[in-house]
C-alpha positions as protocol buffer text, in pm:
chain_id: "A"
residue {
  index: 1
  type: UNK
  ca { x: -1525 y: -1221 z: 313 }
}
residue {
  index: 2
  type: UNK
  ca { x: -1533 y: -1122 z: -66 }
}
residue {
  index: 3
  type: UNK
  ca { x: -1239 y: -893 z: -220 }
}
residue {
  index: 4
  type: UNK
  ca { x: -1505 y: -587 z: -216 }
}
residue {
  index: 5
  type: UNK
  ca { x: -1552 y: -635 z: 150 }
}
residue {
  index: 6
  type: UNK
  ca { x: -1184 y: -658 z: 199 }
}
residue {
  index: 7
  type: UNK
  ca { x: -1111 y: -335 z: 3 }
}
residue {
  index: 8
  type: UNK
  ca { x: -1333 y: -129 z: 242 }
}
residue {
  index: 9
  type: UNK
  ca { x: -1182 y: -272 z: 525 }
}
residue {
  index: 10
  type: UNK
  ca { x: -863 y: -166 z: 353 }
}
residue {
  index: 11
  type: UNK
  ca { x: -946 y: 164 z: 305 }
}
residue {
  index: 12
  type: UNK
  ca { x: -1065 y: 238 z: 617 }
}
residue {
  index: 13
  type: UNK
  ca { x: -744 y: 104 z: 789 }
}
residue {
  index: 14
  type: UNK
  ca { x: -599 y: 348 z: 603 }
}
residue {
  index: 15
  type: UNK
  ca { x: -782 y: 644 z: 663 }
}
residue {
  index: 16
  type: UNK
  ca { x: -546 y: 885 z: 805 }
}
residue {
  index: 17
  type: UNK
  ca { x: -353 y: 1038 z: 473 }
}
residue {
  index: 18
  type: UNK
  ca { x: 3 y: 1027 z: 628 }
}
residue {
  index: 19
  type: UNK
  ca { x: -70 y: 633 z: 660 }
}
residue {
  index: 20
  type: UNK
  ca { x: -130 y: 647 z: 248 }
}
residue {
  index: 21
  type: UNK
  ca { x: 121 y: 891 z: 168 }
}
residue {
  index: 22
  type: UNK
  ca { x: 378 y: 638 z: 354 }
}
residue {
  index: 23
  type: UNK
  ca { x: 245 y: 347 z: 186 }
}
residue {
  index: 24
  type: UNK
  ca { x: 247 y: 581 z: -203 }
}
residue {
  index: 25
  type: UNK
  ca { x: 626 y: 565 z: -71 }
}
residue {
  index: 26
  type: UNK
  ca { x: 682 y: 256 z: -24 }
}
residue {
  index: 27
  type: UNK
  ca { x: 508 y: 102 z: -356 }
}
residue {
  index: 28
  type: UNK
  ca { x: 701 y: 379 z: -544 }
}
residue {
  index: 29
  type: UNK
  ca { x: 1009 y: 250 z: -361 }
}
residue {
  index: 30
  type: UNK
  ca { x: 909 y: -139 z: -416 }
}
residue {
  index: 31
  type: UNK
  ca { x: 865 y: -66 z: -783 }
}
residue {
  index: 32
  type: UNK
  ca { x: 1202 y: 159 z: -821 }
}
residue {
  index: 33
  type: UNK
  ca { x: 1389 y: -113 z: -663 }
}
residue {
  index: 34
  type: UNK
  ca { x: 1209 y: -347 z: -932 }
}
residue {
  index: 35
  type: UNK
  ca { x: 1293 y: -159 z: -1248 }
}
residue {
  index: 36
  type: UNK
  ca { x: 1625 y: -112 z: -1087 }
}
residue {
  index: 37
  type: UNK
  ca { x: 1708 y: -497 z: -1079 }
}
residue {
  index: 38
  type: UNK
  ca { x: 1552 y: -509 z: -1420 }
}
residue {
  index: 39
  type: UNK
  ca { x: 1758 y: -233 z: -1549 }
}
residue {
  index: 40
  type: UNK
  ca { x: 2094 y: -365 z: -1386 }
}
residue {
  index: 41
  type: UNK
  ca { x: 2054 y: -731 z: -1494 }
}
residue {
  index: 42
  type: UNK
  ca { x: 2107 y: -768 z: -1094 }
}
residue {
  index: 43
  type: UNK
  ca { x: 1803 y: -945 z: -923 }
}
residue {
  index: 44
  type: UNK
  ca { x: 1952 y: -966 z: -632 }
}
residue {
  index: 45
  type: UNK
  ca { x: 1773 y: -583 z: -574 }
}
residue {
  index: 46
  type: UNK
  ca { x: 1456 y: -803 z: -596 }
}
residue {
  index: 47
  type: UNK
  ca { x: 1558 y: -882 z: -169 }
}
residue {
  index: 48
  type: UNK
  ca { x: 1545 y: -478 z: -109 }
}
residue {
  index: 49
  type: UNK
  ca { x: 1190 y: -403 z: -286 }
}
residue {
  index: 50
  type: UNK
  ca { x: 946 y: -581 z: 7 }
}
residue {
  index: 51
  type: UNK
  ca { x: 1152 y: -454 z: 272 }
}
residue {
  index: 52
  type: UNK
  ca { x: 1129 y: -103 z: 132 }
}
residue {
  index: 53
  type: UNK
  ca { x: 745 y: -114 z: 52 }
}
residue {
  index: 54
  type: UNK
  ca { x: 656 y: -305 z: 405 }
}
residue {
  index: 55
  type: UNK
  ca { x: 927 y: -109 z: 600 }
}
residue {
  index: 56
  type: UNK
  ca { x: 711 y: 195 z: 468 }
}
residue {
  index: 57
  type: UNK
  ca { x: 366 y: 52 z: 500 }
}
residue {
  index: 58
  type: UNK
  ca { x: 417 y: -80 z: 884 }
}
residue {
  index: 59
  type: UNK
  ca { x: 589 y: 184 z: 992 }
}
residue {
  index: 60
  type: UNK
  ca { x: 244 y: 395 z: 914 }
}
residue {
  index: 61
  type: UNK
  ca { x: 63 y: 174 z: 1063 }
}
residue {
  index: 62
  type: UNK
  ca { x: 243 y: 132 z: 1374 }
}
residue {
  index: 63
  type: UNK
  ca { x: 341 y: 493 z: 1439 }
}
residue {
  index: 64
  type: UNK
  ca { x: 24 y: 696 z: 1238 }
}
residue {
  index: 65
  type: UNK
  ca { x: -249 y: 479 z: 1204 }
}
residue {
  index: 66
  type: UNK
  ca { x: -204 y: 273 z: 1529 }
}
residue {
  index: 67
  type: UNK
  ca { x: -369 y: -20 z: 1369 }
}
residue {
  index: 68
  type: UNK
  ca { x: -279 y: -364 z: 1295 }
}
residue {
  index: 69
  type: UNK
  ca { x: -176 y: -399 z: 937 }
}
residue {
  index: 70
  type: UNK
  ca { x: -384 y: -617 z: 673 }
}
residue {
  index: 71
  type: UNK
  ca { x: -102 y: -798 z: 578 }
}
residue {
  index: 72
  type: UNK
  ca { x: -100 y: -1000 z: 843 }
}
residue {
  index: 73
  type: UNK
  ca { x: -437 y: -1114 z: 775 }
}
residue {
  index: 74
  type: UNK
  ca { x: -490 y: -1100 z: 437 }
}
residue {
  index: 75
  type: UNK
  ca { x: -129 y: -1063 z: 244 }
}
residue {
  index: 76
  type: UNK
  ca { x: -221 y: -1156 z: -88 }
}
residue {
  index: 77
  type: UNK
  ca { x: -528 y: -912 z: -83 }
}
residue {
  index: 78
  type: UNK
  ca { x: -324 y: -650 z: 91 }
}
residue {
  index: 79
  type: UNK
  ca { x: -61 y: -642 z: -139 }
}
residue {
  index: 80
  type: UNK
  ca { x: -298 y: -631 z: -448 }
}
residue {
  index: 81
  type: UNK
  ca { x: -494 y: -322 z: -242 }
}
residue {
  index: 82
  type: UNK
  ca { x: -162 y: -175 z: -172 }
}
residue {
  index: 83
  type: UNK
  ca { x: -83 y: -124 z: -541 }
}
residue {
  index: 84
  type: UNK
  ca { x: -433 y: -55 z: -598 }
}
residue {
  index: 85
  type: UNK
  ca { x: -424 y: 190 z: -389 }
}
residue {
  index: 86
  type: UNK
  ca { x: -133 y: 385 z: -482 }
}
residue {
  index: 87
  type: UNK
  ca { x: -219 y: 350 z: -869 }
}
residue {
  index: 88
  type: UNK
  ca { x: -614 y: 502 z: -771 }
}
residue {
  index: 89
  type: UNK
  ca { x: -423 y: 813 z: -642 }
}
residue {
  index: 90
  type: UNK
  ca { x: -192 y: 865 z: -889 }
}
residue {
  index: 91
  type: UNK
  ca { x: -461 y: 820 z: -1146 }
}
residue {
  index: 92
  type: UNK
  ca { x: -697 y: 1129 z: -941 }
}
residue {
  index: 93
  type: UNK
  ca { x: -958 y: 844 z: -891 }
}
residue {
  index: 94
  type: UNK
  ca { x: -904 y: 754 z: -538 }
}
residue {
  index: 95
  type: UNK
  ca { x: -1143 y: 1002 z: -380 }
}
residue {
  index: 96
  type: UNK
  ca { x: -1498 y: 829 z: -459 }
}
residue {
  index: 97
  type: UNK
  ca { x: -1344 y: 475 z: -337 }
}
residue {
  index: 98
  type: UNK
  ca { x: -1238 y: 668 z: -24 }
}
residue {
  index: 99
  type: UNK
  ca { x: -1581 y: 787 z: 17 }
}
residue {
  index: 100
  type: UNK
  ca { x: -1734 y: 464 z: -57 }
}
residue {
  index: 101
  type: UNK
  ca { x: -1544 y: 356 z: 261 }
}
residue {
  index: 102
  type: UNK
  ca { x: -1693 y: 620 z: 462 }
}
residue {
  index: 103
  type: UNK
  ca { x: -1334 y: 762 z: 468 }
}
residue {
  index: 104
  type: UNK
  ca { x: -1224 y: 1140 z: 423 }
}
residue {
  index: 105
  type: UNK
  ca { x: -970 y: 1285 z: 218 }
}
């Protein structure tokens, strides 16, 4: 599978808006924790970044989307895609990607 194929599959696995919102919360929390670690020069905080990110994301898959997180099969591509989706959302450019994957807003 190419990354382009994975990306479309990833978006289909995040079809419900609530799933995406919970992913955005997790991504934002992880980035905030990383910023806190750098700001305070206390890198022990970095332990909590993946915990925050994945707790929101996996909760979304188990309780909202009712599917298996893509992280289990493709951890690196999934992490990249989490942040890609987050930044496309923030920039207002996610809708065309969702449409290409056959996912409505």
